[in-house]
C-alpha positions as CSV (number, residue, x, y, z in Angstrom):
1,M,0.0,0.0,0.0
2,I,1.3,3.4,-1.0
3,I,0.8,4.9,2.5
4,K,3.3,2.4,3.9
5,D,5.8,3.7,1.3
6,F,5.0,7.4,2.0
7,Y,5.6,7.6,5.8
8,P,9.0,5.7,5.8
9,A,10.1,8.1,3.0
10,F,9.0,10.9,5.2
11,Q,11.0,9.5,8.1
12,R,14.1,9.4,5.8
13,K,13.3,12.9,4.7
14,D,13.3,11.6,1.1
15,S,11.0,14.1,-0.6
16,A,11.5,12.5,-4.0
17,A,10.2,9.2,-2.8
18,M,7.3,11.1,-1.1
19,Q,6.4,12.9,-4.3
20,A,6.4,9.6,-6.2
21,C,3.5,8.5,-4.0
22,Y,1.2,11.2,-5.4
23,A,-0.9,11.1,-8.5
24,P,0.0,14.0,-11.0
25,D,-3.3,15.7,-10.2
26,A,-3.3,15.2,-6.5
27,R,-4.5,17.8,-4.0
28,F,-3.4,18.3,-0.4
29,A,-5.0,20.3,2.5
30,D,-4.3,20.9,6.2
31,P,-4.9,23.8,8.6
32,V,-1.8,25.7,7.4
33,F,-1.8,24.8,3.7
34,P,-5.5,24.6,2.9
35,G,-5.4,23.9,-0.8
36,L,-2.3,22.7,-2.6
37,N,-2.1,21.2,-6.1
38,Y,0.4,18.5,-7.0
39,E,3.4,20.8,-7.7
40,E,2.8,22.8,-4.5
41,T,2.3,19.6,-2.5
42,C,5.6,18.2,-3.7
43,A,7.4,21.5,-3.0
44,M,5.8,21.8,0.5
45,W,7.1,18.3,1.5
46,A,10.6,19.2,0.0
47,M,10.6,22.5,1.9
48,L,9.5,20.9,5.2
49,V,11.9,18.0,5.2
50,S,14.9,20.2,4.1
51,A,14.0,22.8,6.9
52,G,13.3,20.1,9.5
53,K,16.8,19.4,10.6
54,D,15.6,17.8,13.8
55,L,12.3,16.4,12.4
56,E,11.3,13.1,14.0
57,L,8.2,11.3,12.7
58,T,6.2,8.3,13.8
59,F,3.1,6.9,12.2
60,S,0.6,4.3,13.3
61,D,-2.9,3.0,12.6
62,V,-2.6,2.8,8.9
63,H,-6.0,1.5,7.5
64,L,-7.1,0.9,3.9
65,Q,-10.7,0.4,2.9
66,G,-11.4,0.4,-0.8
67,N,-9.9,3.5,-2.3
68,R,-9.6,5.3,1.1
69,A,-6.8,5.1,3.6
70,S,-6.0,6.8,6.9
71,A,-3.1,7.0,9.3
72,N,-2.1,8.8,12.4
73,W,1.3,10.5,12.5
74,Q,3.2,12.6,14.9
75,A,5.9,15.1,14.0
76,T,8.3,16.6,16.5
77,Y,10.5,19.4,15.3
78,T,11.7,22.9,16.0
79,F,9.6,25.6,14.4
80,S,12.1,27.7,12.4
81,A,10.2,31.0,12.7
82,T,10.3,31.0,16.5
83,G,12.8,28.3,17.5
84,R,10.1,26.6,19.6
85,K,9.8,22.8,19.9
86,I,6.6,21.4,18.4
87,T,4.9,18.0,18.8
88,N,2.0,17.8,16.4
89,N,-0.4,14.9,16.2
90,I,-2.1,14.5,12.8
91,Q,-4.9,12.4,11.5
92,A,-4.4,11.9,7.7
93,N,-7.1,10.8,5.4
94,F,-6.4,9.8,1.8
95,E,-8.2,9.0,-1.3
96,L,-6.3,6.7,-3.6
97,R,-6.4,6.2,-7.4
98,D,-4.4,3.8,-9.5
99,G,-2.2,3.0,-6.5
100,K,-1.3,6.7,-5.8
101,I,-2.4,9.3,-3.4
102,Y,-5.1,11.4,-5.2
103,R,-6.4,13.4,-2.2
104,D,-4.5,14.0,1.1
105,K,-6.2,15.8,4.0
106,D,-4.3,16.2,7.2
107,E,-6.2,17.3,10.3
108,F,-4.7,18.6,13.5
109,N,-5.6,21.0,16.3
110,F,-4.4,24.3,15.0
111,Y,-4.9,26.1,18.3
112,R,-2.7,23.5,20.1
113,W,-0.1,23.8,17.4
114,A,-0.2,27.7,17.5
115,Q,0.3,27.6,21.3
116,Q,3.5,25.5,20.9
117,A,4.7,27.5,17.9
118,F,4.0,31.0,19.1
119,G,3.9,30.7,22.9
120,L,1.8,33.4,24.6
121,T,0.7,34.9,21.4
122,G,-0.6,31.5,20.2
123,Y,-2.3,31.0,23.5
124,L,-4.1,34.3,23.4
125,I,-5.1,34.5,19.7
126,G,-4.1,31.2,18.1
127,W,-7.8,30.1,18.2
128,T,-9.0,33.0,16.0
129,P,-9.7,32.7,12.3
130,F,-7.6,35.9,11.8
131,F,-4.5,34.3,13.3
132,Q,-5.0,31.1,11.3
133,K,-5.3,33.1,8.1
134,K,-2.2,35.1,9.0
135,V,-0.2,31.8,9.5
136,Q,-1.6,30.4,6.2
137,G,-0.5,33.6,4.3
138,S,3.0,33.4,5.8
139,A,3.2,29.7,5.0
140,C,2.1,30.3,1.4
141,R,4.6,33.1,0.9
142,S,7.3,30.8,2.2
143,L,6.2,28.0,-0.2
144,E,6.1,30.5,-3.1
145,K,9.6,31.7,-2.3
146,Y,10.9,28.1,-2.0
147,M,9.3,27.2,-5.4
148,A,10.8,30.3,-7.1
149,R,14.4,29.3,-6.3
């Protein structure tokens, strides 16, 4: 199953192997990157694994039912913008097509993540849609800059 190829590649920080798991018209979404196409998704993973010098990843509960799959994964890393340590628990849901990931939606508690990433600021306003949009905008600008190099 492709999901069991994807996460070990992620653990190795092998973005090329991760990219090979996606269909050419795949889409990705999570609370920080809410709507990425294939090229953006591939660049996002490459950017994240290259920046994640201390990234540690575990995954569990991989399930497949028909063309749908799911997994739980946990990423522990230092958030480069603030230097704060993050432990993020993610529930991933996939739609598969022709043995590849066609849709990938990762869900996590954005407020909990914001508290870890931004400390007091995250605690005070990390729950607001305004703050989430601000983080999304910053993440998208970082991705655009990464893709332009």
